[in-house]
N, C-alpha and C positions, 0 to 999 in steps of 0.2 A: 707531801709535807706542806702544811699551811704556813708555818713560820720557820724560815731557815735559820739555822744557828749562825750567830755572828762570827765572821772571820773564818779562816781555814786552818787555824792552828789549835791544837789541843796539847796541853802540857801533862806530863805524867811524872809523878815522883819516882826517883830512881829505885828506892826500896820497893815501892809498889810494882814497878816494872819487873823486878826480880820475882816477886810473888806471882805476878801475872804469867810470867814464863813458866813457873812451876804449875800453876793452874792449868795452863795449856797442855802440859804433859799428863796431869792427873785427871782432868775433866775438859777435854777439848771443846765440847759443846758449850759449857759454862763460859769458857774463855772467849768463844766466838760470840755468844750473846752479849757479854760484857763489851766487846769491841763494837758491836752493833749499837748498843745503848750509848756508848761514848761518841760514836760517829753521829748520832742523831740528837744528842742532848743540846740544849740551848746554853746561853751564857751563864745561867744559874744552875748548871749541872742536872737539869731535869728534862724529861721527855714524857709527854702524855701520849699513850698509844694503847689500842686494844690488844688483848692477847692474840686474837686471830691475826691482826696485821703484823704484830711482832713475830709471830711464828712464821708468817710468809717472808718477812725480811730475813729471818734467820734460816730459812729453808728447812724447817723441821715441823714436827707435829706439835699440837698444843701440850700434849702430855710430856714430850721431851723438853719443850720450852719451860714448862712448870718445874720440872726437876732441875734444870739449869738455873732458873730464878731462885729456887730454894737454896741451891748451893751458893749462889752469889749473896743472897740475903744472910745466910748463916755465917758466911765468911766475912761479913761486914764490907762487901764490895758496893752494895746498893741498899737503899731503903725503898720501900714500896708503899705508896699511899693510894688507897682505893678511891675511885671516883664513881659515885652512884652506888645503889644497893646491891648490884649483882657481882661486882668485882671483876667483870670482864674487861673494863677499861681502867687503867691505873696510871699514876704518875710514878715514874721510875727515877729516883734521885741517885746519881752516882756519888759515891763517897768523895768529898773534896780533898781528902788526903791521898787519893789514888790518882784522879785525873780532873782537870778543870780547863775551861776555855775562857772564862771571865775572871773577875776578881775573886779571890778566895774568901775575902771578908764578907760577912753578912749572910752566909749560906747555912746558918745554923737553924733557922726557923722553917716551919712548914709552909710559910707564905712565899711563893716563888713564881717567876715567869718560867714558862716551859715551851719547848718546841713541841708542837702537836702533830702527830702523824696520823693521817686519816686515809683509809683504803677506800677506793671507789666501790669495791665489791661489797662493802658493808653499808652502803648508802641505800635507802629505800627507793631513791630516784636515780639509781646508777645509770640506767639506759638513757637518761636525758641530760646528764651532766655536761656533755659537750655542747648542748644547745642552749644552755642558760646564758642570759646576758651578763656581761662583765659588771662587777660591782663598782660603785663610784669610788674613785681613788682620792684619798686625802693626802696632799703633799706634805712632806715632813722636811723640816730644816735641820741640818746638821751643824755641829759646832763650827764656827768660823764662817758660815754662809750668811748672806744677807738677802732679804726679800726684795725683789724688783717688781713693783706693780706694773701690770700690763692691762691692756684693754680699755674700753671706754669708761668703765666704772659706773657708779650710780650718782645721780644728782645730789647735791647737798640737801639735808633735811630742811623742811620749811615748817615753821611753827608760828601761829599768830601770837601777837603780843597779849599778855594778860591785862585785864582791865586795870587802869591806873598805873601801869608800868610800861606804857608806850615809850619808844625811844625818843629822846629830846635832842634830835639832831636838826641842823638847818636843812631846809628843803633844797633840792637840787634840780627840780623840774623847771621848764621854761614857763609854765603857767604861774609860777610864784611871782607875785607883784614885787617882792623885795629885790628881785634881780634886775 
């Protein structure tokens, strides 16, 4: 997973929990896939994952996964947004009236942040992933934190004066006859 969901809590609406329980009895695979999607979703109730990786996470075939996703979609548990022309990678958006991990407001539109799940087995350079250098990390500040500068820093910038706009300051060198 490249972007971990924020926090460790997910909330479920009580009425949805009762429906989820019935779904578990009627279609255990669909209930399990729903649980996997909720587990991996980000703060805006979405997760981007290929069908192959999602099938691996759910320990089922892609055909079984597709049937479970059809059940979840028709039951209004999730919405699916295709990424790219083939439809093998999708954004799965969990119905915010069922479960949520962030604020419920503002989840009505198709523009969203998502947790992205990527399987090493789907990467063309899978055999070299462990040998890749680490990416440069950009530090982030959180609410209430303050930046503390460290290290030697850079010298102040130096810029020559513009013609006619030289500073009109008294000289301070020892060579100045006025001293």
